[in-house]
C-alpha positions in Angstrom: -0.2 0.0 0.0 1.0 3.5 -0.4 -1.5 5.9 1.3 -0.7 9.5 1.9 -1.1 10.2 5.5 -0.1 13.3 6.8 0.9 13.1 10.8 0.9 16.5 12.7 2.6 15.9 16.1 5.4 18.2 17.7 7.0 15.4 19.5 9.4 13.7 17.3 9.7 10.5 19.4 6.0 9.7 19.4 6.0 10.8 15.3 8.8 7.9 14.8 6.9 5.3 16.4 3.6 6.2 14.9 5.6 6.3 11.2 7.2 2.8 11.7 3.9 1.4 13.1 2.3 2.3 9.7 5.4 1.5 7.4 3.1 -1.0 5.5 0.5 1.7 4.6 3.7 4.1 2.9 5.5 6.3 4.6 3.4 9.0 6.1 4.5 12.8 5.7 5.4 14.7 8.8 4.4 18.3 10.2 5.3 19.8 13.8 3.1 22.7 13.7 -0.3 23.9 12.5 1.7 26.0 9.6 3.8 23.1 8.4 0.4 21.3 8.3 -1.1 23.6 5.9 2.3 23.7 3.7 1.6 20.1 3.3 -1.8 20.1 2.7 -1.6 22.8 0.0 1.1 20.8 -1.8 -0.8 17.6 -1.8 -4.3 16.8 -0.2 -3.7 13.7 2.0 -6.0 10.8 2.3 -5.7 10.6 5.9 -4.8 13.1 8.8 -3.5 12.0 12.2 -3.4 14.9 14.9 -2.0 15.5 18.2 -4.4 17.0 20.3 -1.8 19.0 22.5 0.3 21.0 20.0 2.0 24.5 20.7 0.7 27.6 19.4 -2.5 26.6 17.5 -4.0 23.8 19.6 -5.2 20.6 18.1 -8.7 21.3 18.4 -8.5 24.8 16.7 -6.6 23.2 13.9 -9.1 20.6 13.3 -11.7 23.4 13.3 -9.7 25.2 10.7 -9.1 21.8 8.6 -12.6 21.2 8.4 -13.5 24.4 6.9 -11.2 23.7 3.7 -13.3 22.1 1.1 -10.8 19.8 0.0 -10.5 18.2 3.1 -14.6 17.3 3.0 -13.9 13.4 3.2 -10.6 13.3 4.5 -10.9 11.2 8.0 -9.0 13.5 10.9 -8.1 10.8 13.9 -6.9 12.4 17.2 -3.9 10.8 18.3 -3.7 12.1 22.2 -2.6 11.2 25.6 -5.8 12.8 26.9 -8.4 10.3 28.2 -11.1 13.0 29.4 -14.6 12.0 28.1 -15.1 16.0 27.6 -12.1 16.4 25.4 -13.4 13.3 23.2 -16.8 15.0 22.8 -15.0 18.4 21.9 -13.0 16.7 19.6 -15.9 14.9 17.8 -18.0 18.3 17.8 -15.0 19.9 15.8 -14.8 17.5 13.0 -12.5 14.6 14.2 -13.4 11.3 12.7 -12.1 9.1 15.9 -9.8 9.0 18.6 -6.4 6.8 19.4 -4.8 6.9 22.8 -1.1 7.5 23.4 1.1 5.1 23.5 -0.3 3.6 20.5 -0.9 0.2 20.0 0.3 -1.2 16.5 -2.9 -3.3 16.0 -5.1 -0.8 17.0 -3.6 2.2 15.2 -3.4 0.0 11.9 -7.0 -1.4 12.2 -8.3 2.2 13.1 -6.4 3.6 10.0 -7.5 0.8 7.5 -11.2 1.2 8.6 -11.5 4.9 7.9 -9.3 4.9 5.0 -11.9 2.1 3.5 -15.0 4.3 4.7 -13.5 7.3 2.9 -13.2 5.5 -0.4 -16.6 4.0 -0.3 -17.9 7.9 0.8 -16.1 9.4 -2.5 -17.4 6.0 -4.7 -20.8 7.4 -3.6 -20.1 11.1 -4.3 -18.7 9.9 -7.5 -21.6 8.5 -8.5 -23.8 11.3 -7.4 -22.2 13.7 -9.4 -21.9 11.5 -12.5 -24.4 10.4 -15.2 -24.8 7.0 -15.1 -25.2 6.2 -18.8 -22.5 8.4 -20.5 -19.8 8.6 -17.5 -19.8 12.6 -17.7 -20.9 15.1 -15.2 -24.7 15.2 -14.4 -26.8 17.9 -14.5 -26.9 18.4 -10.7 -22.9 18.8 -10.8 -23.5 21.1 -13.8 -26.1 23.4 -12.0 -23.6 23.5 -8.5 -20.6 24.4 -10.8 -22.7 27.1 -13.0 -23.6 29.0 -9.8 -20.0 28.6 -8.4 -18.3 30.2 -11.8 -21.0 32.6 -12.3 -20.4 34.0 -8.5 -16.6 34.0 -9.6 -17.1 35.5 -12.8 -19.0 38.5 -11.3 -16.6 39.1 -8.5 -13.4 39.2 -10.9 -15.0 40.8 -13.8 -14.0 37.7 -15.8 -15.7 35.8 -18.7 -17.9 32.8 -18.7 -19.6 31.0 -21.8 -22.4 28.2 -22.0 -22.7 25.7 -25.1 -26.3 23.7 -25.1 -26.7 21.4 -27.5 -29.3 18.5 -28.4 -28.6 15.6 -30.8 -31.0 16.3 -33.7 -33.8 13.9 -34.0 -32.9 11.6 -31.6 -36.3 10.2 -31.1 -36.4 9.0 -34.8 -32.9 7.4 -34.0 -34.1 5.5 -31.3 -37.5 4.5 -33.3 -35.2 3.4 -36.2 -32.3 1.5 -34.1 -33.9 0.8 -31.0 -33.3 2.1 -27.4 -29.9 0.2 -26.6 -28.1 1.8 -29.8 -29.5 5.0 -28.7 -27.9 4.5 -25.4 -24.5 3.5 -27.3 -24.8 6.7 -29.3 -25.3 9.0 -26.2 -22.1 7.4 -25.0 -20.1 8.1 -28.2 -21.3 11.4 -28.6 -20.5 12.3 -24.7 -16.9 10.4 -24.9 -15.9 12.5 -28.3 -17.2 15.3 -27.5 -16.2 15.8 -23.4 -12.5 15.1 -24.7 -12.6 18.6 -26.4 -13.4 20.3 -23.4 -9.9 19.9 -22.1 -9.2 22.3 -19.2 -9.6 21.3 -15.8 -12.1 24.1 -15.0 -14.4 23.1 -18.0 -17.7 21.0 -17.2 -19.1 18.5 -19.7 -22.3 17.4 -18.4 -25.4 15.6 -19.7 -28.0 18.0 -19.2 -31.2 15.5 -19.6 -32.0 13.1 -22.1 -30.2 13.8 -25.6 -29.1 17.3 -24.5 -25.5 18.2 -23.1 -24.1 21.4 -21.7 -20.6 22.6 -21.7 -19.7 25.5 -19.2 -16.4 27.1 -19.9 -15.0 29.6 -17.6 -12.6 32.4 -18.4 -13.7 31.8 -22.3 -15.3 34.6 -24.6 -17.9 34.7 -27.1 -15.2 33.6 -30.0 -13.5 30.9 -27.9 -17.2 29.3 -27.2 -18.2 29.7 -30.9 -14.9 27.9 -32.1 -15.3 24.8 -29.6 -18.8 24.7 -30.7 -17.9 24.8 -34.5 -15.2 22.1 -33.6 -17.6 19.8 -32.1 -20.0 19.8 -34.8 -17.1 19.2 -37.0 -16.2 16.2 -34.7 -19.8 14.6 -34.8 -19.2 14.8 -38.8 -16.0 12.8 -38.4 -17.6 10.4 -36.6 -20.2 9.4 -38.9 -22.5 7.6 -36.6 -25.1 6.4 -39.1 -28.5 8.0 -38.7 -30.8 7.1 -42.0 -34.0 8.6 -40.1 -32.6 12.1 -39.6 -34.1 15.1 -41.4 -30.5 16.6 -41.6 -27.9 14.5 -42.8 -27.2 10.6 -43.1 -25.3 11.0 -39.6 -25.9 12.1 -36.4 -25.6 15.9 -36.0 -26.6 18.3 -33.3 -27.8 21.9 -32.8 -25.8 24.0 -30.5 -27.1 27.3 -28.7 -23.9 29.5 -27.4 -24.1 32.3 -24.8 -21.6 34.5 -22.8 -21.5 37.0 -20.0 -20.4 40.2 -21.8 -18.4 43.3 -20.2 -21.4 45.4 -19.6 -23.3 42.7 -17.7 -20.1 41.5 -15.7 -19.9 45.3 -14.7 -21.5 45.7 -11.2 -22.8 49.1 -11.7 -24.4 48.0 -15.1 -26.0 44.7 -13.9 -27.7 46.3 -10.9 -28.8 44.5 -8.2 -28.6 41.0 -9.9 -26.9 38.6 -8.6 -25.4 34.9 -9.2 -28.4 33.4 -9.3 -30.4 35.6 -11.5 -27.3 35.2 -14.2 -26.6 31.7 -13.9 -30.3 31.2 -14.8 -30.3 33.8 -17.6 -27.3 32.0 -19.1 -29.2 29.0 -19.2 -32.0 30.8 -20.7 -30.2 32.5 -23.3 -28.4 29.4 -24.4 -31.8 27.6 -24.4 -33.3 30.2 -26.6 -30.4 30.0 -29.0 -30.8 26.2 -29.3 -34.3 26.8 -30.2 -33.5 29.0 -32.8 -30.8 26.8 -34.3 -33.5 23.9 -34.2 -36.1 25.9 -36.2 -33.5 27.2 -38.7 -32.7 23.8 -39.9 -30.5 22.3 -37.0 -26.9 21.1 -37.4 -25.6 24.4 -36.7 -24.6 26.8 -33.9 -26.5 30.0 -33.2 -25.4 32.7 -30.7 -27.4 34.9 -28.4 -25.7 37.9 -26.5 -26.3 37.8 -22.8 -27.6 41.3 -22.1 -29.7 42.1 -25.3 -33.1 41.5 -26.7 -33.1 38.1 -28.8 -32.4 38.4 -32.5 -32.4 36.0 -35.1 -29.1 34.5 -36.5 -27.3 37.3 -38.2 -26.6 36.7 -42.0 -23.4 34.9 -42.6 -22.9 34.7 -39.0 -22.5 31.8 -36.1 -26.2 31.2 -36.7 -25.9 29.8 -40.2 -25.1 26.3 -40.9 -22.0 25.2 -40.6 -20.5 24.1 -44.0 -20.1 20.4 -43.8 -20.8 17.9 -46.5 -23.6 15.8 -46.5 -26.1 18.2 -45.0 -29.8 18.3 -46.2 -31.3 21.4 -46.8 -32.6 23.1 -43.7 -35.8 23.9 -45.6 -36.4 20.4 -45.7 -37.1 20.7 -41.9 -37.9 23.8 -40.9 -40.1 24.3 -43.8 -39.4 27.8 -44.3 -36.7 30.0 -45.9 -34.5 31.5 -43.1 -32.2 33.3 -45.1 -30.4 36.7 -44.8 -33.5 38.4 -44.7 -34.5 36.6 -41.3 -31.7 38.2 -39.9 -31.6 41.8 -41.2 -32.9 44.1 -38.1 -32.7 47.0 -40.3 -34.8 45.8 -43.4 -38.5 47.3 -43.8 -41.1 44.6 -43.8 -44.0 45.5 -45.7 -46.3 42.8 -44.5 -48.5 43.8 -41.2 -47.5 41.9 -38.3 -50.1 39.2 -37.2 -52.5 40.2 -34.4 -52.9 36.5 -32.6 -54.9 36.5 -29.3 -52.1 35.5 -26.5 -49.1 36.9 -28.5 -47.6 40.4 -27.3 -47.5 41.7 -30.9 -44.8 44.4 -30.2 -42.7 42.2 -28.6 -42.7 39.6 -30.9 -42.2 41.7 -33.6 -39.3 43.6 -32.0 -37.6 40.4 -31.1 -37.7 38.7 -34.5 -37.2 42.1 -36.4 -40.1 42.6 -38.2 -39.5 38.9 -39.9 -43.0 37.7 -40.4 -42.4 34.5 -41.9 -39.7 33.4 -39.3 -42.2 34.1 -36.7 -44.5 32.0 -38.6 -41.9 29.3 -38.8 -40.7 29.5 -35.0 -44.4 29.5 -33.7 -45.4 26.6 -35.9 -42.1 24.7 -34.3 -43.2 25.5 -31.0 -46.6 24.2 -31.4 -45.7 21.1 -33.1 -43.0 20.3 -30.5 -45.3 20.2 -27.8 -48.8 18.9 -29.5 -48.6 16.0 -26.8 -49.6 18.9 -24.1 -53.0 19.3 -26.0 -53.5 15.7 -26.4 -52.8 14.2 -23.0 -51.8 16.7 -20.3 -52.5 13.8 -17.6 -50.0 11.3 -19.0 -47.6 14.3 -19.8 -47.6 15.5 -16.1 -45.9 12.1 -14.9 -43.4 12.0 -17.7 -39.9 12.1 -15.9 -38.7 15.1 -18.2 -41.8 17.1 -17.4 -40.0 19.7 -15.6 -37.3 20.6 -18.1 -39.8 20.4 -20.8 -41.8 23.0 -18.9 -38.8 25.3 -18.5 -37.9 25.0 -22.3 -41.7 25.9 -23.2 -41.2 29.1 -20.9 -38.2 30.1 -22.4 -39.5 29.4 -26.2 -42.8 31.1 -25.3 -41.3 34.2 -24.3 -39.1 34.4 -27.1 -41.9 34.5 -29.6 -44.2 37.1 -27.4 -46.6 34.2 -26.3 -46.8 35.9 -22.9 -50.2 34.1 -21.7 -48.3 30.6 -22.6 -45.2 32.0 -21.1 -47.1 33.0 -17.7 -48.9 29.5 -17.8 -45.7 27.6 -18.1 -43.8 29.8 -15.4 -46.9 28.8 -13.0 -46.8 25.0 -14.0 -43.0 25.4 -13.2 -43.4 26.7 -9.7 -46.1 24.2 -9.0 -43.8 21.5 -9.9 -41.1 22.7 -7.8 -43.3 22.7 -5.1 -44.5 19.0 -5.6 -48.1 20.6 -5.9 -49.1 17.8 -8.4 -52.8 18.4 -8.4 -52.4 22.3 -9.7 -49.5 21.5 -12.0 -51.7 19.1 -13.6 -54.6 21.6 -13.8 -52.1 24.6 -15.4 -50.7 21.9 -17.8 -54.4 21.1 -19.0 -54.7 25.4 -19.6 -51.2 25.3 -21.2 -52.6 22.5 -23.9 -55.9 24.6 -24.3 -53.7 27.6 -24.7 -51.9 25.5 -27.4 -54.7 24.3 -29.0 -55.9 28.3 -29.6 -52.7 29.2 -30.9 -53.0 26.2 -33.4 -56.4 27.1 -34.5 -55.8 31.1 -34.6 -52.4 30.5 -36.6 -53.8 28.1 -39.0 -55.8 30.7 -41.1 -52.9 33.3 -40.5 -49.8 31.5 -42.0 -49.6 29.3 -45.1 -49.1 25.8 -44.7 -50.1 25.5 -41.3 -51.9 22.2 -40.5 
């Protein structure tokens, strides 16, 4: 065995005895004071700490409290080795975070057995933590890990006026893939995509996580818009190189993905500009912006990257910019999927549109017209895609509310509805999401029925407004 044990004891004789008793575990590192101990921990985090209670300067109890405040040592056992046998001393030691007590002079058998037990428990704890932080299917980080890291990195970016970018992507036509090849093949597809693309997020601070279903997210601290867009395009190219067959796709003969990207920009990192908005608000907005960009990438034909600024009104993809499909061989026409032309005129915010913006009940006309730069055709395409994507909400809301991914779908519906100015639908989705978070299933079910009814009204009202609607 070669276990990294740190022994903290100011008595060199006692330390030499303990080191000899633990020689089969590997030679423990030694520190004679709190300052030396901190130096050793900064050098390398140990697997177990043996701590003398009676220390000069910073005593054992105070040092134990300090060590327990270090997040790096959260799962590291701290065992007091002491000649003090007072029960009150043991109680205070356990209260300050110690894992166990061993009396001096130490018995070789007892010391080795206690150390072995705590090392085994520590490894089991770490395995459980790793499992709780990892997606069981793909082996990458799970959504829980991503959300915790997102909040921490957003707080750090705001504190240091640093950059932070987010990529949210979805495998195109994955339901059709499962229908065509079967769910075991679908699971293997997810694993292949996760292995290949997670390897491209190389820095220790980058987080590549499975967000849910066929959706993945990449958190990129200290990364600007250009860096995030470069990585997103490289990931699309990597999928093309993988060439995982997908004959049921409407985009290409292999697996592709649609990607939404956003970044914290200078004006929103500035404390004066962002006002009272804290890390939680910014973290939620990052996900919302990336999600809206992803929605636009899908509506515009899939297999492409769309960028949405963090601090401005939503805009359709600019002509020739990041929202245009990456030029890769084998891609089918986006019009075959989107059912509409979303060329340069869709992104020209300065163009004058002669058509009158449609008046539809439940749609904030001014907001939708402004966000889509007056492009009526793009508005119709995106709204049609929204209604089709959530058609099951109209047909079977009682069954939908029991689905495991309902919270994620309601969150996505809320963001998409807000983008299109469908504020009545947005408000219903917001209330439904709140009910789900409170585990009020009865209210959530009733609200979801209203969501389905509103979607039906939009479908009916828009059928006579836009040519080609079903």
